[in-house]
LOLO-318843 format. One record per residue: residue in three letters; x, y, z of N, C-alpha, C in turn. Coordinates in steps of 0.02 Angstrom, whole numbers, padded with zeros to 5 digits, always signed. Last residue first. Layout:
N
ALAXYZXYZXYZ
...
REM end
This chain:
193
ILE+02993+04164+04279+03002+04249+04290+02961+04245+04358
ASN+02967+04041+04250+03013+04055+04304+03028+04113+04317
GLU+02853+04053+04183+02834+04008+04245+02923+04014+04306
ALA+02921+04049+04065+02883+04109+04067+02853+04094+04140
LEU+03004+03948+04035+03035+04004+04057+02988+04070+04061
GLU+02890+03853+04007+02936+03835+04043+02987+03914+04090
ILE+02830+03905+03898+02803+03891+03959+02865+03901+04016
LYS+02964+03905+03810+02916+03952+03817+02868+03944+03884
ALA+02961+03768+03809+03032+03804+03826+02990+03858+03843
ALA+02889+03710+03737+02871+03704+03815+02929+03750+03845
LYS+02910+03762+03585+02846+03761+03643+02849+03775+03705
ILE+03022+03719+03576+03030+03784+03580+02969+03810+03622
ASP+03146+03590+03620+03058+03608+03604+03047+03676+03636
ILE+03256+03494+03576+03222+03570+03581+03139+03559+03562
HIS+03337+03369+03669+03302+03396+03629+03287+03480+03620
ALA+03503+03282+03681+03464+03300+03703+03386+03310+03664
LYS+03671+03173+03691+03582+03183+03679+03538+03239+03719
HIS+03783+03130+03627+03757+03187+03681+03704+03148+03629
GLY+03922+03113+03554+03890+03071+03587+03848+03078+03638
HIS+03953+03200+03434+03995+03207+03517+03981+03155+03555
LYS+03878+03214+03374+03943+03206+03334+03971+03179+03402
GLN+03760+03248+03436+03752+03187+03441+03813+03163+03393
LEU+03791+03409+03444+03771+03378+03496+03797+03266+03476
MET+03777+03426+03302+03835+03418+03352+03822+03385+03426
HIS+03628+03405+03300+03680+03365+03254+03737+03384+03289
LEU+03604+03512+03357+03588+03435+03415+03631+03377+03367
LEU+03635+03617+03296+03659+03606+03368+03668+03534+03379
ASN+03545+03622+03183+03642+03601+03176+03667+03593+03244
GLY+03441+03635+03249+03470+03572+03201+03546+03553+03205
GLY+03440+03768+03308+03429+03715+03300+03442+03647+03306
ASN+03564+03839+03184+03513+03821+03191+03528+03774+03253
LEU+03721+03931+03151+03692+03863+03153+03639+03878+03190
LEU+03791+04029+03021+03744+04022+03057+03729+03943+03068
LYS+03953+04101+03013+03941+04061+03014+03847+04052+03059
LEU+04026+04224+02919+04002+04237+02972+03963+04145+02956
PRO+04116+04317+02843+04138+04277+02870+04083+04223+02929
LYS+03983+04343+02685+04023+04370+02761+04066+04300+02772
ASP+03898+04269+02579+03981+04294+02584+03985+04346+02619
LYS+03746+04295+02713+03782+04251+02634+03856+04310+02601
ALA+03721+04384+02799+03749+04320+02829+03793+04291+02765
PHE+03576+04421+02754+03641+04475+02759+03692+04415+02778
GLU+03507+04312+02725+03537+04330+02663+03606+04404+02700
TYR+03495+04258+02857+03527+04233+02814+03555+04265+02775
ALA+03415+04350+02905+03491+04339+02943+03519+04296+02883
ASP+03324+04361+02783+03356+04428+02812+03422+04404+02830
PRO+03249+04243+02853+03286+04245+02783+03308+04301+02801
GLY+03286+04205+03049+03261+04230+02979+03286+04241+02899
TYR+03345+04063+03123+03354+04130+03096+03314+04152+03029
ASP+03294+03973+03257+03325+03965+03188+03324+04064+03189
SER+03339+03896+03411+03280+03912+03371+03308+03921+03301
THR+03467+03894+03495+03418+03839+03491+03349+03865+03426
THR+03623+03944+03384+03550+03964+03423+03504+03895+03433
VAL+03773+04027+03370+03712+03957+03375+03674+03984+03419
LEU+03854+04081+03259+03815+04108+03279+03764+04040+03323
ILE+04063+04134+03223+03978+04074+03229+03939+04095+03282
GLY+04147+04228+03138+04108+04221+03171+04041+04170+03170
ILE+04343+04235+03061+04268+04205+03055+04223+04213+03141
ASN+04437+04287+03115+04436+04266+03042+04349+04255+03021
ALA+04437+04437+03205+04427+04380+03196+04441+04341+03116
GLY+04459+04588+03250+04507+04557+03218+04505+04473+03220
GLU+04350+04605+03329+04404+04584+03386+04446+04555+03321
HIS+04278+04708+03243+04309+04726+03299+04368+04686+03353
GLN+04247+04600+03154+04295+04657+03126+04319+04694+03196
VAL+04156+04536+03234+04190+04506+03212+04238+04570+03203
THR+04063+04633+03262+04107+04598+03341+04165+04575+03290
GLY+03996+04644+03165+04028+04708+03187+04092+04685+03245
PHE+03945+04506+03147+03978+04541+03105+04016+04610+03148
LEU+03841+04521+03285+03898+04470+03264+03963+04496+03222
ASP+03748+04632+03235+03797+04636+03296+03859+04589+03289
ARG+03707+04566+03113+03744+04619+03108+03784+04632+03182
VAL+03630+04453+03180+03684+04444+03138+03725+04488+03125
ALA+03549+04536+03278+03597+04496+03298+03657+04484+03258
SER+03454+04594+03167+03525+04623+03192+03568+04594+03245
VAL+03396+04478+03115+03447+04515+03086+03518+04552+03107
SER+03361+04370+03254+03354+04427+03206+03409+04448+03159
VAL+03291+04215+03266+03340+04260+03298+03361+04341+03238
THR+03135+04170+03342+03175+04198+03290+03233+04228+03293
ASN+03130+04117+03511+03097+04155+03437+03170+04149+03384
THR+03189+04064+03609+03131+04027+03591+03105+04060+03535
TYR+03362+04035+03599+03310+04082+03609+03271+04039+03580
ARG+03521+04066+03672+03458+04016+03688+03408+04044+03677
LYS+03667+04082+03572+03595+04132+03583+03549+04063+03614
ALA+03810+04107+03582+03760+04067+03583+03702+04113+03614
GLN+03941+04129+03446+03883+04197+03504+03857+04143+03511
ILE+04141+04164+03449+04063+04106+03448+04026+04161+03486
VAL+04255+04195+03334+04208+04221+03382+04155+04175+03389
THR+04416+04140+03301+04327+04127+03262+04309+04156+03348
LYS+04577+04162+03254+04522+04182+03300+04455+04168+03253
GLY+04647+04019+03148+04642+04095+03181+04617+04088+03237
GLY+04670+03925+02999+04670+03942+03080+04655+04009+03084
ARG+04717+03874+02880+04623+03879+02887+04627+03905+02981
ILE+04855+03908+02906+04806+03895+02833+04736+03926+02847
PRO+04909+03867+03026+04930+03935+02977+04891+03934+02916
ASP+04798+03805+03170+04833+03817+03102+04844+03867+03052
PRO+04783+03845+03305+04846+03874+03262+04850+03827+03200
ASP+04640+03916+03335+04648+03865+03288+04717+03895+03286
PHE+04523+03962+03449+04626+03972+03447+04605+03905+03401
ALA+04364+04034+03482+04422+03974+03494+04475+04012+03441
ILE+04270+04117+03620+04336+04112+03566+04370+04069+03561
ALA+04111+04151+03684+04157+04120+03663+04218+04117+03624
ASP+04022+04268+03674+04015+04206+03740+04089+04141+03720
VAL+04043+04439+03637+04084+04384+03634+04076+04334+03692
GLY+03999+04566+03660+03956+04508+03621+04009+04449+03598
GLY+04073+04612+03787+04087+04631+03687+04076+04607+03644
ASP+04066+04584+03909+04104+04545+03837+04090+04535+03778
ARG+03992+04630+04010+04023+04689+03977+04104+04633+03922
SER+03946+04461+04079+03926+04541+04061+03998+04586+04043
ALA+04029+04330+04088+03936+04360+04056+03912+04416+04050
GLN+04154+04330+04026+04126+04342+04082+04070+04340+04038
THR+04198+04185+03887+04194+04235+03916+04160+04258+03974
VAL+04294+04027+03867+04232+04049+03857+04228+04124+03909
LYS+04392+03970+03734+04369+03976+03802+04305+04028+03819
VAL+04463+03818+03650+04405+03880+03652+04401+03910+03715
GLU+04602+03778+03544+04553+03782+03584+04523+03841+03619
GLY+04666+03640+03432+04633+03731+03436+04624+03713+03522
GLY+04725+03552+03357+04782+03590+03433+04729+03622+03452
SER+04648+03495+03294+04706+03523+03255+04731+03579+03302
ALA+04543+03446+03392+04574+03384+03332+04629+03436+03278
LYS+04477+03543+03456+04548+03506+03457+04578+03453+03420
PHE+04380+03610+03395+04448+03604+03360+04491+03573+03429
GLU+04263+03491+03451+04260+03532+03382+04346+03517+03344
LYS+04282+03509+03566+04287+03463+03542+04309+03461+03481
ALA+04258+03654+03585+04315+03633+03609+04342+03574+03592
PHE+04106+03667+03546+04172+03702+03514+04240+03664+03505
LEU+04061+03603+03656+04057+03566+03616+04110+03586+03549
GLU+04104+03716+03755+04122+03631+03769+04130+03595+03690
ARG+04035+03818+03714+04119+03813+03731+04146+03759+03736
ILE+03910+03770+03717+03919+03791+03682+04012+03798+03674
LEU+03905+03748+03890+03881+03709+03840+03908+03714+03754
HIS+03902+03874+03920+03971+03827+03933+03986+03764+03894
GLU+03790+03919+03884+03863+03953+03859+03919+03915+03846
PHE+03701+03862+03949+03702+03843+03883+03757+03864+03838
ASP+03734+03889+04072+03751+03807+04053+03755+03816+03998
LYS+03682+04035+04052+03772+04012+04067+03770+03918+04059
TRP+03525+03992+04056+03589+04019+03995+03656+04011+03993
ASP+03474+03841+04076+03489+03877+04108+03555+03934+04047
MET+03356+03774+03944+03404+03773+04001+03442+03851+04021
ALA+03263+03764+03858+03232+03805+03932+03280+03801+03978
ALA+03320+03709+03758+03298+03791+03732+03257+03818+03801
LEU+03379+03607+03779+03400+03644+03782+03379+03724+03769
ASN+03301+03485+03876+03266+03536+03837+03305+03596+03824
THR+03322+03325+03911+03347+03408+03928+03310+03442+03865
GLY+03294+03210+03888+03240+03244+03916+03256+03302+03926
GLU+03388+03133+03842+03368+03126+03792+03316+03197+03831
ASN+03539+03226+03943+03507+03163+03910+03437+03177+03866
LEU+03667+03302+04010+03634+03304+03954+03604+03223+03947
SER+03812+03308+04070+03725+03296+04136+03665+03305+04078
TYR+03890+03314+04001+03890+03232+04049+03816+03247+04057
ALA+03899+03436+03959+03863+03402+03895+03860+03330+03954
VAL+03966+03559+04034+03876+03519+04038+03869+03489+04035
ASP+04124+03598+04121+04068+03538+04068+04012+03534+04090
TYR+04152+03762+04137+04147+03695+04164+04101+03662+04085
SER+04289+03893+04147+04243+03844+04108+04225+03788+04147
GLU+04346+04049+04202+04341+03953+04198+04293+03940+04182
VAL+04354+04170+04086+04323+04147+04170+04366+04080+04131
PHE+04434+04317+03986+04393+04252+03987+04381+04234+04076
ARG+04445+04437+03992+04369+04426+03993+04369+04372+03996
LYS+04577+04463+03963+04557+04467+04027+04501+04453+04044
ASP+04677+04383+03856+04619+04414+03840+04587+04417+03943
ASP+04785+04323+03763+04783+04349+03811+04722+04411+03835
LYS+04800+04252+03640+04756+04216+03690+04754+04275+03760
ASP+04860+04278+03480+04847+04326+03557+04799+04297+03586
ILE+04927+04204+03391+04872+04210+03408+04876+04227+03477
LYS+05055+04191+03259+05063+04201+03320+04970+04208+03338
GLN+05101+04057+03147+05060+04112+03140+05046+04116+03224
LEU+05220+04012+03015+05200+04014+03095+05153+04069+03079
PRO+05242+03864+02930+05203+03928+02922+05207+03937+02985
ALA+05380+03737+02959+05300+03768+02952+05287+03837+02956
ILE+05475+03688+02823+05475+03750+02880+05394+03737+02886
PRO+05569+03579+02750+05512+03586+02760+05525+03651+02858
HIS+05692+03609+02638+05677+03588+02714+05609+03615+02730
SER+05734+03699+02503+05735+03601+02523+05744+03572+02599
ALA+05696+03795+02514+05681+03775+02463+05661+03697+02479
ILE+05801+03856+02621+05723+03849+02620+05660+03814+02566
TYR+05917+03817+02531+05910+03776+02605+05811+03779+02625
ASN+05901+03924+02437+05919+03818+02427+05901+03788+02511
HIS+05905+04013+02512+05838+04004+02476+05856+03924+02449
VAL+06045+04019+02548+05976+04026+02604+05927+04004+02558
ALA+06108+04004+02437+06128+03956+02487+06066+03963+02523
LEU+06072+04137+02374+06067+04060+02353+06076+04011+02412
GLU+06140+04221+02489+06046+04236+02470+06035+04168+02423
LYS+06263+04216+02468+06239+04191+02539+06167+04195+02525
SER+06295+04242+02341+06314+04156+02326+06280+04154+02393
ASN+06273+04365+02339+06233+04326+02276+06228+04246+02285
GLU+06385+04416+02401+06328+04414+02457+06250+04383+02404
LEU+06492+04364+02326+06485+04325+02394+06410+04344+02412
ALA+06473+04473+02222+06462+04374+02195+06468+04347+02268
SER+06488+04590+02299+06425+04574+02265+06412+04498+02261
LYS+06623+04560+02329+06567+04565+02376+06501+04547+02349
GLN+06681+04564+02187+06684+04506+02236+06662+04496+02304
ILE+06651+04680+02153+06618+04635+02113+06603+04578+02160
LEU+06729+04763+02198+06668+04780+02239+06642+04705+02196
MET+06859+04731+02204+06844+04689+02278+06763+04727+02264
REM end
């Protein structure tokens, strides 16, 4: 009787194994999208034109623009991007959720509308935020650029640094135009203080 029971269990295992091996079953990835920091987003890109200086635009509009651009990037894979509240956001301006079980997951996005070079401390902060959030990757987007120490720190880490030129390329890729003039933005932002 013991031999027959063992043989029956083995045949069940073989049947399950044969079924799994011969039928396509998509891998599953469960992403928790419940976060009280999320707020209603709005689109900004439609209002941009060649005369829009991204380095001088309202910081809140800039964060929503970055969310909008990444929503377009992640849309093809079924992903979505949500923007977070302006304060007490834990260093996160937006979070992208990519359902692809192989390359997807959670991406933390930080937007820096800067007129100066982004320091290595901002990149270190993003790395800490990626770890704290349990994200797969962190993306820092700025209107300016990063110093050599920031690029060096990000090397071999799950971080992507996108500078002003990269941002303009993303805009163009999605059919929008704007420009970045750091010098003019410094003057305009100083006048508005």
